[in-house]
C-alpha positions in Angstrom: 8.5 20.8 4.3 8.6 19.6 0.7 7.5 16.0 0.0 8.9 14.1 -2.9 6.9 13.6 -6.1 7.8 11.6 -9.2 9.0 14.7 -10.9 10.9 16.1 -7.9 12.4 13.4 -5.8 13.9 15.8 -3.2 15.6 13.5 -0.7 14.0 10.3 -2.1 16.4 8.7 -4.5 13.8 6.6 -6.3 10.1 7.4 -6.3 8.9 3.7 -6.3 11.1 3.0 -3.3 9.9 6.0 -1.4 6.2 5.1 -2.1 6.9 1.5 -0.9 8.6 2.7 2.2 5.7 5.0 3.0 3.3 2.1 2.4 5.1 0.0 5.0 5.0 2.9 7.4 1.3 3.5 6.8 0.6 -0.2 7.4 2.2 -0.5 10.8 -0.2 -2.0 13.3 -3.1 -1.8 10.7 -2.7 -4.9 8.6 -6.2 -6.5 8.5 -6.4 -9.7 10.6 -7.4 -11.8 7.6 -4.9 -10.4 5.1 -2.7 -12.7 3.1 -0.8 -9.9 1.4 -0.6 -6.1 1.2 1.2 -4.2 -1.5 1.2 -1.0 -3.6 1.1 -0.4 -7.3 3.1 2.7 -8.2 2.1 4.6 -11.3 3.5 8.0 -11.1 1.3 10.2 -8.9 -1.2 7.3 -8.5 -0.7 4.8 -5.7 -3.0 1.9 -5.4 -2.9 -0.2 -2.3 -3.7 -3.9 -3.0 -5.0 -6.2 -0.3 -5.5 -10.0 -0.6 -7.7 -11.4 2.2 -9.4 -14.6 3.1 -12.5 -12.6 3.9 -13.5 -9.0 4.8 -14.9 -7.9 8.2 -16.0 -4.5 9.4 -12.7 -4.2 11.3 -10.7 -5.2 8.2 -12.5 -2.5 6.2 -11.6 0.1 8.8 -8.0 -1.1 8.8 -7.8 -0.8 5.0 -9.3 2.6 5.1 -6.9 3.7 7.9 -3.9 2.5 5.8 -5.2 4.6 2.9 -5.6 7.6 5.1 -2.1 7.2 6.7 -0.5 6.8 3.3 -2.3 9.9 2.0 -0.9 11.9 5.0 2.6 10.5 4.4 2.8 11.3 0.7 0.9 14.6 0.6 -2.1 16.0 -1.2 -0.5 16.0 -4.7 -0.5 12.2 -4.8 -3.7 10.2 -5.5 -4.1 7.1 -3.3 -6.8 4.5 -3.6 -7.2 0.8 -2.8 -8.6 -2.5 -4.0 -9.0 -5.8 -2.4 -9.3 -9.4 -3.5 -10.8 -12.3 -1.7 -8.7 -15.4 -2.2 -7.8 -18.8 -0.6 -4.1 -18.1 -0.5 -1.6 -15.3 -1.3 -1.1 -14.7 -5.0 2.1 -12.7 -5.4 4.5 -12.6 -8.2 7.7 -10.5 -8.5 6.6 -9.5 -12.0 2.9 -8.5 -11.2 3.7 -4.8 -10.9 2.9 -4.7 -7.2 5.5 -3.9 -4.5 4.4 -6.3 -1.8 5.2 -5.1 1.8 3.4 -7.8 3.7 3.0 -11.5 3.1 1.4 -13.9 5.6 3.2 -17.1 6.4 1.7 -19.8 4.3 
């Protein structure tokens, strides 16, 4: 099976949309309990998961790591996936911040 890449989209019409959809799939059932927002920055072959949380717990760390692992499995070994998190008092999302947000807690 051939997985899409930014240079060869195969059956994915737009790489950014494919990466966003795979992020959503990777996150199913794994959003950390204290998350305000989860998104992905797409920069070619580099995908960076972005988490905004009220605080981090051991379980939350495991959930974030599991999402990274799931996304790596979904996009294949030719794509670099990493993550970062921010502790905040409320979600800070903007349609122009370069992040494709797939989860936003009710606020």
